[in-house]
Phi, psi and omega in degrees: 000133181275168185296322183295312181292326176296318179296317179296316180298319180294320179296319178295320179296320178296319179294317179296320179294317179296320178295318179297320179295319179295320178296318178297320177297318179296319179295319178295316178298317179297317180296321178295318179295315180296322178296319178295319179294321178296319178298319177298316181296321180292320177295319179294322180293322178295326183288334185253001181284151179275122182294342179269353181294132177084007181275338183235149177240128177267121179251129176255131181204000000 
């Protein structure tokens, strides 16, 4: 393999690695945002639930 093709291959690998890192960062950011939104939704659900819900069972027989 000559020096020129080796140089091109190395440059391409660096670009691919940089792109992979950016995609991973985007996925991490998305996961963090989704986690924060889920936490907000869970807090909101806790605030509106009826504390008496599920305390009694109606049996038909």
